[in-house]
N, CA, C and O atoms as CSV, one atom per row, in Angstrom:
chain,resi,resn,atom,element,x,y,z
A,1,MET,N,N,13.554,-7.039,-7.221
A,1,MET,CA,C,12.659,-6.211,-6.417
A,1,MET,C,C,11.953,-7.090,-5.386
A,1,MET,O,O,11.597,-8.233,-5.676
A,2,SER,N,N,11.755,-6.558,-4.193
A,2,SER,CA,C,11.069,-7.310,-3.154
A,2,SER,C,C,9.568,-7.354,-3.442
A,2,SER,O,O,9.066,-6.656,-4.322
A,3,LYS,N,N,8.884,-8.174,-2.695
A,3,LYS,CA,C,7.437,-8.328,-2.835
A,3,LYS,C,C,6.743,-6.974,-2.642
A,3,LYS,O,O,7.022,-6.260,-1.679
A,4,LEU,N,N,5.834,-6.626,-3.570
A,4,LEU,CA,C,5.093,-5.372,-3.479
A,4,LEU,C,C,3.786,-5.616,-2.745
A,4,LEU,O,O,3.010,-6.497,-3.114
A,5,ILE,N,N,3.550,-4.826,-1.702
A,5,ILE,CA,C,2.322,-4.904,-0.914
A,5,ILE,C,C,1.615,-3.565,-1.066
A,5,ILE,O,O,2.078,-2.554,-0.536
A,6,HIS,N,N,0.496,-3.551,-1.785
A,6,HIS,CA,C,-0.226,-2.312,-2.064
A,6,HIS,C,C,-1.316,-2.139,-1.011
A,6,HIS,O,O,-2.205,-2.980,-0.876
A,7,VAL,N,N,-1.234,-1.040,-0.269
A,7,VAL,CA,C,-2.167,-0.785,0.829
A,7,VAL,C,C,-2.753,0.624,0.702
A,7,VAL,O,O,-2.266,1.463,-0.055
A,8,THR,N,N,-3.802,0.842,1.464
A,8,THR,CA,C,-4.420,2.163,1.542
A,8,THR,C,C,-4.419,2.627,2.991
A,8,THR,O,O,-4.371,1.816,3.916
A,9,GLY,N,N,-4.471,3.930,3.174
A,9,GLY,CA,C,-4.534,4.510,4.511
A,9,GLY,C,C,-5.521,5.664,4.537
A,9,GLY,O,O,-5.633,6.433,3.582
A,10,ALA,N,N,-6.235,5.768,5.653
A,10,ALA,CA,C,-7.261,6.797,5.820
A,10,ALA,C,C,-6.740,7.942,6.672
A,10,ALA,O,O,-6.220,7.727,7.767
A,11,VAL,N,N,-6.881,9.152,6.167
A,11,VAL,CA,C,-6.545,10.345,6.922
A,11,VAL,C,C,-7.859,10.994,7.334
A,11,VAL,O,O,-8.574,11.578,6.520
A,12,PHE,N,N,-8.153,10.873,8.625
A,12,PHE,CA,C,-9.351,11.494,9.180
A,12,PHE,C,C,-8.946,12.810,9.829
A,12,PHE,O,O,-8.005,12.850,10.622
A,13,VAL,N,N,-9.655,13.886,9.493
A,13,VAL,CA,C,-9.406,15.188,10.097
A,13,VAL,C,C,-10.697,15.627,10.778
A,13,VAL,O,O,-11.759,15.692,10.158
A,14,ARG,N,N,-10.579,15.925,12.070
A,14,ARG,CA,C,-11.744,16.375,12.851
A,14,ARG,C,C,-11.261,17.486,13.781
A,14,ARG,O,O,-10.303,17.299,14.531
A,15,ASP,N,N,-11.911,18.619,13.731
A,15,ASP,CA,C,-11.533,19.764,14.582
A,15,ASP,C,C,-10.045,20.090,14.438
A,15,ASP,O,O,-9.354,20.319,15.431
A,16,ASP,N,N,-9.561,20.108,13.202
A,16,ASP,CA,C,-8.164,20.414,12.886
A,16,ASP,C,C,-7.174,19.429,13.502
A,16,ASP,O,O,-6.009,19.771,13.706
A,17,ARG,N,N,-7.621,18.221,13.797
A,17,ARG,CA,C,-6.758,17.171,14.329
A,17,ARG,C,C,-6.821,15.969,13.396
A,17,ARG,O,O,-7.845,15.702,12.767
A,18,ILE,N,N,-5.704,15.251,13.319
A,18,ILE,CA,C,-5.596,14.074,12.453
A,18,ILE,C,C,-5.558,12.827,13.314
A,18,ILE,O,O,-4.853,12.776,14.322
A,19,MET,N,N,-6.319,11.826,12.913
A,19,MET,CA,C,-6.365,10.586,13.677
A,19,MET,C,C,-5.187,9.685,13.318
A,19,MET,O,O,-4.933,9.406,12.147
A,20,ALA,N,N,-4.478,9.239,14.346
A,20,ALA,CA,C,-3.395,8.278,14.206
A,20,ALA,C,C,-3.777,7.031,14.985
A,20,ALA,O,O,-4.371,7.123,16.059
A,21,ALA,N,N,-3.435,5.854,14.442
A,21,ALA,CA,C,-3.753,4.587,15.099
A,21,ALA,C,C,-2.456,3.839,15.379
A,21,ALA,O,O,-1.587,3.737,14.514
A,22,GLN,N,N,-2.335,3.321,16.590
A,22,GLN,CA,C,-1.135,2.581,16.966
A,22,GLN,C,C,-1.333,1.094,16.689
A,22,GLN,O,O,-2.312,0.491,17.128
A,23,ARG,N,N,-0.391,0.518,15.958
A,23,ARG,CA,C,-0.466,-0.894,15.593
A,23,ARG,C,C,-0.424,-1.765,16.844
A,23,ARG,O,O,0.339,-1.510,17.776
A,24,GLY,N,N,-1.263,-2.802,16.841
A,24,GLY,CA,C,-1.357,-3.709,17.973
A,24,GLY,C,C,-0.119,-4.574,18.134
A,24,GLY,O,O,0.677,-4.720,17.206
A,25,GLU,N,N,0.034,-5.142,19.313
A,25,GLU,CA,C,1.213,-5.949,19.654
A,25,GLU,C,C,1.359,-7.197,18.800
A,25,GLU,O,O,2.478,-7.677,18.614
A,26,SER,N,N,0.276,-7.735,18.280
A,26,SER,CA,C,0.351,-8.973,17.498
A,26,SER,C,C,0.655,-8.723,16.020
A,26,SER,O,O,0.771,-9.673,15.245
A,27,LYS,N,N,0.782,-7.476,15.630
A,27,LYS,CA,C,1.008,-7.110,14.227
A,27,LYS,C,C,2.478,-6.834,13.953
A,27,LYS,O,O,3.243,-6.516,14.864
A,28,SER,N,N,2.867,-6.960,12.671
A,28,SER,CA,C,4.203,-6.499,12.315
A,28,SER,C,C,4.243,-4.993,12.549
A,28,SER,O,O,3.214,-4.322,12.473
A,29,LEU,N,N,5.403,-4.475,12.828
A,29,LEU,CA,C,5.581,-3.058,13.153
A,29,LEU,C,C,4.763,-2.646,14.382
A,29,LEU,O,O,4.278,-1.517,14.468
A,30,ALA,N,N,4.617,-3.573,15.327
A,30,ALA,CA,C,3.847,-3.318,16.550
A,30,ALA,C,C,4.347,-2.060,17.240
A,30,ALA,O,O,5.552,-1.831,17.348
A,31,GLY,N,N,3.407,-1.250,17.705
A,31,GLY,CA,C,3.724,-0.035,18.434
A,31,GLY,C,C,3.896,1.206,17.573
A,31,GLY,O,O,3.806,2.329,18.070
A,32,TYR,N,N,4.144,1.008,16.285
A,32,TYR,CA,C,4.244,2.165,15.387
A,32,TYR,C,C,2.856,2.747,15.142
A,32,TYR,O,O,1.844,2.061,15.284
A,33,TRP,N,N,2.833,4.009,14.777
A,33,TRP,CA,C,1.582,4.699,14.469
A,33,TRP,C,C,1.399,4.735,12.964
A,33,TRP,O,O,2.366,4.773,12.203
A,34,GLU,N,N,0.139,4.722,12.548
A,34,GLU,CA,C,-0.174,4.670,11.119
A,34,GLU,C,C,-1.526,5.293,10.853
A,34,GLU,O,O,-2.286,5.620,11.765
A,35,PHE,N,N,-1.799,5.444,9.563
A,35,PHE,CA,C,-3.146,5.766,9.118
A,35,PHE,C,C,-3.846,4.429,8.921
A,35,PHE,O,O,-3.332,3.575,8.200
A,36,PRO,N,N,-5.005,4.223,9.542
A,36,PRO,CA,C,-5.658,2.914,9.424
A,36,PRO,C,C,-6.037,2.605,7.985
A,36,PRO,O,O,-6.312,3.503,7.189
A,37,GLY,N,N,-6.047,1.337,7.675
A,37,GLY,CA,C,-6.362,0.874,6.328
A,37,GLY,C,C,-5.832,-0.530,6.156
A,37,GLY,O,O,-5.729,-1.278,7.129
A,38,GLY,N,N,-5.495,-0.898,4.944
A,38,GLY,CA,C,-4.972,-2.244,4.738
A,38,GLY,C,C,-4.760,-2.567,3.278
A,38,GLY,O,O,-4.808,-1.703,2.402
A,39,LYS,N,N,-4.525,-3.850,3.051
A,39,LYS,CA,C,-4.178,-4.337,1.713
A,39,LYS,C,C,-5.344,-4.246,0.740
A,39,LYS,O,O,-6.501,-4.482,1.089
A,40,ILE,N,N,-5.000,-3.898,-0.483
A,40,ILE,CA,C,-5.972,-3.910,-1.573
A,40,ILE,C,C,-6.071,-5.346,-2.083
A,40,ILE,O,O,-5.068,-5.936,-2.484
A,41,GLU,N,N,-7.262,-5.898,-2.067
A,41,GLU,CA,C,-7.501,-7.260,-2.537
A,41,GLU,C,C,-7.705,-7.241,-4.056
A,41,GLU,O,O,-8.092,-6.219,-4.621
A,42,PRO,N,N,-7.443,-8.380,-4.712
A,42,PRO,CA,C,-7.662,-8.445,-6.169
A,42,PRO,C,C,-9.094,-8.036,-6.534
A,42,PRO,O,O,-10.059,-8.471,-5.907
A,43,GLY,N,N,-9.205,-7.195,-7.556
A,43,GLY,CA,C,-10.509,-6.740,-8.032
A,43,GLY,C,C,-11.049,-5.518,-7.321
A,43,GLY,O,O,-12.098,-5.003,-7.708
A,44,GLU,N,N,-10.360,-5.031,-6.282
A,44,GLU,CA,C,-10.811,-3.852,-5.552
A,44,GLU,C,C,-10.096,-2.596,-6.042
A,44,GLU,O,O,-8.941,-2.652,-6.467
A,45,THR,N,N,-10.785,-1.481,-5.980
A,45,THR,CA,C,-10.120,-0.198,-6.147
A,45,THR,C,C,-9.544,0.191,-4.785
A,45,THR,O,O,-9.882,-0.408,-3.764
A,46,GLY,N,N,-8.686,1.181,-4.784
A,46,GLY,CA,C,-8.153,1.674,-3.521
A,46,GLY,C,C,-9.254,2.160,-2.597
A,46,GLY,O,O,-9.219,1.913,-1.392
A,47,GLU,N,N,-10.225,2.848,-3.163
A,47,GLU,CA,C,-11.333,3.382,-2.369
A,47,GLU,C,C,-12.185,2.258,-1.779
A,47,GLU,O,O,-12.574,2.323,-0.613
A,48,GLU,N,N,-12.477,1.230,-2.578
A,48,GLU,CA,C,-13.265,0.093,-2.085
A,48,GLU,C,C,-12.520,-0.634,-0.965
A,48,GLU,O,O,-13.103,-1.004,0.054
A,49,SER,N,N,-11.230,-0.828,-1.177
A,49,SER,CA,C,-10.402,-1.500,-0.180
A,49,SER,C,C,-10.413,-0.731,1.137
A,49,SER,O,O,-10.579,-1.315,2.207
A,50,LEU,N,N,-10.239,0.562,1.048
A,50,LEU,CA,C,-10.166,1.376,2.256
A,50,LEU,C,C,-11.481,1.348,3.028
A,50,LEU,O,O,-11.470,1.203,4.250
A,51,ALA,N,N,-12.602,1.483,2.346
A,51,ALA,CA,C,-13.901,1.419,3.016
A,51,ALA,C,C,-14.078,0.071,3.714
A,51,ALA,O,O,-14.556,0.017,4.848
A,52,ARG,N,N,-13.694,-1.016,3.040
A,52,ARG,CA,C,-13.822,-2.357,3.627
A,52,ARG,C,C,-12.923,-2.499,4.847
A,52,ARG,O,O,-13.361,-2.971,5.896
A,53,GLU,N,N,-11.667,-2.090,4.709
A,53,GLU,CA,C,-10.715,-2.221,5.812
A,53,GLU,C,C,-11.146,-1.400,7.031
A,53,GLU,O,O,-11.006,-1.864,8.163
A,54,LEU,N,N,-11.659,-0.209,6.820
A,54,LEU,CA,C,-12.101,0.620,7.944
A,54,LEU,C,C,-13.296,0.002,8.654
A,54,LEU,O,O,-13.424,0.099,9.875
A,55,HIS,N,N,-14.164,-0.630,7.884
A,55,HIS,CA,C,-15.297,-1.324,8.492
A,55,HIS,C,C,-14.807,-2.505,9.334
A,55,HIS,O,O,-15.318,-2.744,10.429
A,56,GLU,N,N,-13.819,-3.241,8.824
A,56,GLU,CA,C,-13.281,-4.395,9.545
A,56,GLU,C,C,-12.456,-3.987,10.764
A,56,GLU,O,O,-12.612,-4.570,11.837
A,57,GLU,N,N,-11.587,-2.997,10.611
A,57,GLU,CA,C,-10.635,-2.632,11.662
A,57,GLU,C,C,-11.207,-1.714,12.735
A,57,GLU,O,O,-10.842,-1.825,13.905
A,58,LEU,N,N,-12.098,-0.811,12.344
A,58,LEU,CA,C,-12.603,0.198,13.278
A,58,LEU,C,C,-14.113,0.135,13.485
A,58,LEU,O,O,-14.671,0.892,14.279
A,59,LEU,N,N,-14.768,-0.776,12.764
A,59,LEU,CA,C,-16.216,-0.948,12.844
A,59,LEU,C,C,-16.959,0.357,12.570
A,59,LEU,O,O,-17.924,0.699,13.254
A,60,ILE,N,N,-16.484,1.079,11.551
A,60,ILE,CA,C,-17.131,2.321,11.131
A,60,ILE,C,C,-17.438,2.243,9.641
A,60,ILE,O,O,-16.776,1.531,8.886
A,61,ASP,N,N,-18.450,2.989,9.242
A,61,ASP,CA,C,-18.749,3.171,7.829
A,61,ASP,C,C,-18.194,4.535,7.442
A,61,ASP,O,O,-18.727,5.577,7.823
A,62,ALA,N,N,-17.123,4.499,6.686
A,62,ALA,CA,C,-16.428,5.737,6.325
A,62,ALA,C,C,-16.701,6.089,4.874
A,62,ALA,O,O,-16.954,5.220,4.040
A,63,THR,N,N,-16.644,7.366,4.596
A,63,THR,CA,C,-16.702,7.874,3.238
A,63,THR,C,C,-15.284,8.196,2.809
A,63,THR,O,O,-14.588,8.973,3.462
A,64,VAL,N,N,-14.861,7.594,1.708
A,64,VAL,CA,C,-13.517,7.828,1.190
A,64,VAL,C,C,-13.570,9.024,0.249
A,64,VAL,O,O,-14.374,9.067,-0.681
A,65,GLY,N,N,-12.713,9.977,0.505
A,65,GLY,CA,C,-12.692,11.203,-0.270
A,65,GLY,C,C,-11.490,11.299,-1.192
A,65,GLY,O,O,-11.108,10.326,-1.842
A,66,ASP,N,N,-10.905,12.473,-1.238
A,66,ASP,CA,C,-9.831,12.773,-2.185
A,66,ASP,C,C,-8.533,12.038,-1.867
A,66,ASP,O,O,-8.172,11.835,-0.707
A,67,PHE,N,N,-7.853,11.649,-2.933
A,67,PHE,CA,C,-6.522,11.068,-2.836
A,67,PHE,C,C,-5.562,12.141,-2.354
A,67,PHE,O,O,-5.637,13.290,-2.789
A,68,ILE,N,N,-4.649,11.762,-1.447
A,68,ILE,CA,C,-3.672,12.721,-0.912
A,68,ILE,C,C,-2.314,12.523,-1.558
A,68,ILE,O,O,-1.775,13.433,-2.187
A,69,ALA,N,N,-1.761,11.320,-1.397
A,69,ALA,CA,C,-0.416,11.050,-1.900
A,69,ALA,C,C,-0.133,9.558,-1.838
A,69,ALA,O,O,-0.866,8.790,-1.214
A,70,ARG,N,N,0.950,9.167,-2.502
A,70,ARG,CA,C,1.424,7.781,-2.486
A,70,ARG,C,C,2.856,7.780,-1.942
A,70,ARG,O,O,3.651,8.670,-2.245
A,71,SER,N,N,3.159,6.780,-1.149
A,71,SER,CA,C,4.539,6.591,-0.704
A,71,SER,C,C,4.919,5.133,-0.903
A,71,SER,O,O,4.056,4.261,-1.005
A,72,GLU,N,N,6.215,4.880,-0.958
A,72,GLU,CA,C,6.726,3.508,-1.018
A,72,GLU,C,C,7.885,3.404,-0.049
A,72,GLU,O,O,8.732,4.293,0.038
A,73,TYR,N,N,7.902,2.288,0.683
A,73,TYR,CA,C,8.985,2.055,1.625
A,73,TYR,C,C,9.340,0.582,1.592
A,73,TYR,O,O,8.464,-0.281,1.635
A,74,GLU,N,N,10.638,0.301,1.516
A,74,GLU,CA,C,11.096,-1.083,1.467
A,74,GLU,C,C,11.437,-1.569,2.872
A,74,GLU,O,O,12.448,-1.184,3.459
A,75,TYR,N,N,10.565,-2.424,3.389
A,75,TYR,CA,C,10.784,-3.082,4.673
A,75,TYR,C,C,11.495,-4.406,4.418
A,75,TYR,O,O,11.687,-4.791,3.265
A,76,SER,N,N,11.887,-5.103,5.476
A,76,SER,CA,C,12.537,-6.406,5.335
A,76,SER,C,C,11.584,-7.444,4.740
A,76,SER,O,O,12.033,-8.397,4.103
A,77,PHE,N,N,10.282,-7.272,4.939
A,77,PHE,CA,C,9.295,-8.238,4.469
A,77,PHE,C,C,8.728,-7.902,3.092
A,77,PHE,O,O,7.966,-8.697,2.541
A,78,GLY,N,N,9.073,-6.759,2.526
A,78,GLY,CA,C,8.590,-6.364,1.208
A,78,GLY,C,C,8.466,-4.852,1.106
A,78,GLY,O,O,8.672,-4.124,2.077
A,79,THR,N,N,8.126,-4.404,-0.086
A,79,THR,CA,C,7.938,-2.975,-0.334
A,79,THR,C,C,6.464,-2.630,-0.179
A,79,THR,O,O,5.605,-3.199,-0.854
A,80,VAL,N,N,6.185,-1.697,0.713
A,80,VAL,CA,C,4.812,-1.245,0.931
A,80,VAL,C,C,4.576,-0.002,0.092
A,80,VAL,O,O,5.303,0.984,0.208
A,81,ARG,N,N,3.556,-0.054,-0.751
A,81,ARG,CA,C,3.085,1.104,-1.516
A,81,ARG,C,C,1.791,1.565,-0.841
A,81,ARG,O,O,0.783,0.859,-0.863
A,82,LEU,N,N,1.835,2.730,-0.256
A,82,LEU,CA,C,0.714,3.267,0.512
A,82,LEU,C,C,0.050,4.400,-0.249
A,82,LEU,O,O,0.688,5.404,-0.567
A,83,ASP,N,N,-1.240,4.235,-0.540
A,83,ASP,CA,C,-2.063,5.295,-1.117
A,83,ASP,C,C,-2.942,5.857,-0.005
A,83,ASP,O,O,-3.723,5.120,0.597
A,84,ALA,N,N,-2.825,7.141,0.272
A,84,ALA,CA,C,-3.584,7.762,1.357
A,84,ALA,C,C,-4.708,8.628,0.799
A,84,ALA,O,O,-4.548,9.317,-0.208
A,85,TYR,N,N,-5.848,8.573,1.482
A,85,TYR,CA,C,-7.048,9.314,1.094
A,85,TYR,C,C,-7.618,10.034,2.319
A,85,TYR,O,O,-7.556,9.522,3.437
A,86,PHE,N,N,-8.168,11.215,2.094
A,86,PHE,CA,C,-8.971,11.842,3.123
A,86,PHE,C,C,-10.245,11.025,3.287
A,86,PHE,O,O,-10.828,10.580,2.298
A,87,CYS,N,N,-10.680,10.825,4.523
A,87,CYS,CA,C,-11.897,10.062,4.803
A,87,CYS,C,C,-12.681,10.755,5.906
A,87,CYS,O,O,-12.138,11.547,6.677
A,88,THR,N,N,-13.967,10.439,5.964
A,88,THR,CA,C,-14.819,10.964,7.031
A,88,THR,C,C,-15.702,9.847,7.561
A,88,THR,O,O,-15.983,8.866,6.872
A,89,PHE,N,N,-16.132,10.025,8.801
A,89,PHE,CA,C,-17.170,9.185,9.377
A,89,PHE,C,C,-17.997,10.057,10.297
A,89,PHE,O,O,-17.575,11.150,10.675
A,90,SER,N,N,-19.158,9.582,10.653
A,90,SER,CA,C,-20.111,10.372,11.417
A,90,SER,C,C,-19.516,10.845,12.747
A,90,SER,O,O,-18.832,10.088,13.436
A,91,ASP,N,N,-19.786,12.106,13.096
A,91,ASP,CA,C,-19.273,12.672,14.344
A,91,ASP,C,C,-19.827,11.977,15.584
A,91,ASP,O,O,-19.213,12.046,16.649
A,92,ASP,N,N,-20.963,11.317,15.469
A,92,ASP,CA,C,-21.539,10.674,16.649
A,92,ASP,C,C,-21.108,9.207,16.791
A,92,ASP,O,O,-21.673,8.467,17.597
A,93,VAL,N,N,-20.123,8.799,16.020
A,93,VAL,CA,C,-19.602,7.432,16.069
A,93,VAL,C,C,-18.145,7.481,16.507
A,93,VAL,O,O,-17.377,8.322,16.040
A,94,GLU,N,N,-17.769,6.579,17.402
A,94,GLU,CA,C,-16.370,6.457,17.789
A,94,GLU,C,C,-15.832,5.147,17.248
A,94,GLU,O,O,-16.517,4.126,17.317
A,95,PRO,N,N,-14.616,5.152,16.709
A,95,PRO,CA,C,-14.030,3.909,16.207
A,95,PRO,C,C,-13.894,2.871,17.319
A,95,PRO,O,O,-13.557,3.205,18.455
A,96,GLN,N,N,-14.158,1.622,16.982
A,96,GLN,CA,C,-13.974,0.503,17.900
A,96,GLN,C,C,-12.716,-0.236,17.446
A,96,GLN,O,O,-12.633,-0.671,16.298
A,97,LEU,N,N,-11.757,-0.375,18.324
A,97,LEU,CA,C,-10.472,-0.937,17.940
A,97,LEU,C,C,-10.520,-2.463,17.939
A,97,LEU,O,O,-10.784,-3.088,18.966
A,98,THR,N,N,-10.261,-3.053,16.771
A,98,THR,CA,C,-10.203,-4.511,16.664
A,98,THR,C,C,-8.775,-4.988,16.411
A,98,THR,O,O,-8.455,-6.143,16.694
A,99,GLU,N,N,-7.918,-4.126,15.886
A,99,GLU,CA,C,-6.535,-4.497,15.579
A,99,GLU,C,C,-5.514,-3.515,16.143
A,99,GLU,O,O,-4.341,-3.861,16.287
A,100,HIS,N,N,-5.931,-2.321,16.457
A,100,HIS,CA,C,-5.017,-1.291,16.943
A,100,HIS,C,C,-5.051,-1.231,18.467
A,100,HIS,O,O,-6.042,-1.598,19.099
A,101,ALA,N,N,-3.928,-0.752,19.051
A,101,ALA,CA,C,-3.839,-0.617,20.500
A,101,ALA,C,C,-4.566,0.630,20.989
A,101,ALA,O,O,-5.195,0.616,22.047
A,102,GLN,N,N,-4.475,1.711,20.209
A,102,GLN,CA,C,-5.132,2.966,20.586
A,102,GLN,C,C,-5.175,3.905,19.392
A,102,GLN,O,O,-4.475,3.702,18.400
A,103,VAL,N,N,-6.002,4.933,19.499
A,103,VAL,CA,C,-6.000,6.017,18.521
A,103,VAL,C,C,-5.792,7.328,19.276
A,103,VAL,O,O,-6.146,7.459,20.448
A,104,ARG,N,N,-5.214,8.281,18.575
A,104,ARG,CA,C,-5.038,9.630,19.100
A,104,ARG,C,C,-5.396,10.609,18.002
A,104,ARG,O,O,-5.178,10.345,16.820
A,105,TRP,N,N,-5.950,11.745,18.405
A,105,TRP,CA,C,-6.221,12.844,17.482
A,105,TRP,C,C,-5.134,13.887,17.709
A,105,TRP,O,O,-5.043,14.477,18.786
A,106,LEU,N,N,-4.317,14.109,16.695
A,106,LEU,CA,C,-3.131,14.956,16.813
A,106,LEU,C,C,-3.299,16.261,16.044
A,106,LEU,O,O,-3.722,16.269,14.888
A,107,ALA,N,N,-2.962,17.354,16.702
A,107,ALA,CA,C,-2.902,18.645,16.016
A,107,ALA,C,C,-1.689,18.632,15.092
A,107,ALA,O,O,-0.792,17.804,15.253
A,108,ALA,N,N,-1.659,19.537,14.136
A,108,ALA,CA,C,-0.566,19.576,13.161
A,108,ALA,C,C,0.793,19.666,13.845
A,108,ALA,O,O,1.756,19.054,13.385
A,109,ASP,N,N,0.882,20.421,14.936
A,109,ASP,CA,C,2.173,20.558,15.628
A,109,ASP,C,C,2.496,19.370,16.528
A,109,ASP,O,O,3.555,19.348,17.156
A,110,GLU,N,N,1.605,18.383,16.604
A,110,GLU,CA,C,1.839,17.169,17.400
A,110,GLU,C,C,2.147,15.946,16.531
A,110,GLU,O,O,2.380,14.858,17.058
A,111,LEU,N,N,2.149,16.114,15.212
A,111,LEU,CA,C,2.319,14.963,14.326
A,111,LEU,C,C,3.657,14.258,14.528
A,111,LEU,O,O,3.764,13.056,14.283
A,112,ASP,N,N,4.665,14.984,14.966
A,112,ASP,CA,C,5.971,14.368,15.190
A,112,ASP,C,C,6.120,13.798,16.598
A,112,ASP,O,O,7.198,13.322,16.956
A,113,ASP,N,N,5.057,13.838,17.401
A,113,ASP,CA,C,5.112,13.345,18.783
A,113,ASP,C,C,4.966,11.829,18.882
A,113,ASP,O,O,5.188,11.259,19.950
A,114,VAL,N,N,4.597,11.170,17.784
A,114,VAL,CA,C,4.456,9.719,17.788
A,114,VAL,C,C,5.423,9.129,16.764
A,114,VAL,O,O,5.873,9.825,15.855
A,115,GLU,N,N,5.737,7.848,16.915
A,115,GLU,CA,C,6.656,7.185,15.995
A,115,GLU,C,C,5.852,6.536,14.873
A,115,GLU,O,O,5.271,5.465,15.051
A,116,TRP,N,N,5.826,7.197,13.718
A,116,TRP,CA,C,5.069,6.737,12.564
A,116,TRP,C,C,5.783,5.578,11.880
A,116,TRP,O,O,7.013,5.518,11.870
A,117,ALA,N,N,5.014,4.664,11.313
A,117,ALA,CA,C,5.586,3.640,10.451
A,117,ALA,C,C,6.274,4.354,9.289
A,117,ALA,O,O,5.750,5.347,8.784
A,118,PRO,N,N,7.434,3.868,8.859
A,118,PRO,CA,C,8.185,4.582,7.823
A,118,PRO,C,C,7.391,4.890,6.551
A,118,PRO,O,O,7.583,5.952,5.959
A,119,ALA,N,N,6.513,4.000,6.119
A,119,ALA,CA,C,5.739,4.254,4.902
A,119,ALA,C,C,4.773,5.426,5.068
A,119,ALA,O,O,4.375,6.044,4.082
A,120,ASP,N,N,4.398,5.732,6.301
A,120,ASP,CA,C,3.441,6.812,6.555
A,120,ASP,C,C,4.099,8.184,6.613
A,120,ASP,O,O,3.415,9.196,6.460
A,121,ILE,N,N,5.403,8.242,6.829
A,121,ILE,CA,C,6.092,9.523,7.025
A,121,ILE,C,C,5.974,10.453,5.813
A,121,ILE,O,O,5.738,11.645,6.009
A,122,PRO,N,N,6.127,9.974,4.565
A,122,PRO,CA,C,5.926,10.902,3.438
A,122,PRO,C,C,4.501,11.474,3.382
A,122,PRO,O,O,4.301,12.597,2.920
A,123,ILE,N,N,3.527,10.711,3.847
A,123,ILE,CA,C,2.142,11.220,3.893
A,123,ILE,C,C,2.051,12.336,4.928
A,123,ILE,O,O,1.410,13.358,4.683
A,124,ILE,N,N,2.686,12.147,6.081
A,124,ILE,CA,C,2.735,13.193,7.107
A,124,ILE,C,C,3.367,14.457,6.529
A,124,ILE,O,O,2.858,15.561,6.723
A,125,ASP,N,N,4.472,14.285,5.825
A,125,ASP,CA,C,5.145,15.437,5.232
A,125,ASP,C,C,4.224,16.178,4.255
A,125,ASP,O,O,4.199,17.409,4.233
A,126,GLU,N,N,3.475,15.432,3.456
A,126,GLU,CA,C,2.527,16.054,2.518
A,126,GLU,C,C,1.419,16.786,3.278
A,126,GLU,O,O,1.027,17.887,2.892
A,127,LEU,N,N,0.912,16.179,4.356
A,127,LEU,CA,C,-0.148,16.822,5.140
A,127,LEU,C,C,0.341,18.129,5.756
A,127,LEU,O,O,-0.409,19.103,5.816
A,128,LYS,N,N,1.579,18.159,6.207
A,128,LYS,CA,C,2.123,19.385,6.801
A,128,LYS,C,C,2.114,20.541,5.814
A,128,LYS,O,O,1.958,21.695,6.213
A,129,THR,N,N,2.282,20.239,4.518
A,129,THR,CA,C,2.260,21.300,3.515
A,129,THR,C,C,0.831,21.760,3.231
A,129,THR,O,O,0.616,22.871,2.746
A,130,ARG,N,N,-0.141,20.906,3.534
A,130,ARG,CA,C,-1.538,21.238,3.218
A,130,ARG,C,C,-2.299,21.836,4.386
A,130,ARG,O,O,-3.269,22.566,4.183
A,131,LEU,N,N,-1.877,21.541,5.597
A,131,LEU,CA,C,-2.656,21.994,6.769
A,131,LEU,C,C,-2.095,23.244,7.402
A,131,LEU,O,O,-2.643,23.735,8.389
């Protein structure tokens, strides 16, 4: 089995739109779209990891809510296990991009308009059944 990389991703929903973040040019999978988040560090829960990563990557204080789904995808560099959670942040705060190239708020019928990282696609499929 390849190296397992356990990560979390935040699904933000605002005005019936879902936030997607485009990976920066200096990152692996540059240009792909994803749910922001990152690796779970030793001793962290998924929720703790996600709150920390969102603070680091988007400079926001987010509330981590309900678990949505888990996906696994085997990339050339290892297998990514992605746990996705619904999250919220204050309406009067805008994310500040420190690692991503851009963010977009997508309506349910626009979710296929961007090229999602493969590990995120099963989460998109689950969201389509819920929204």
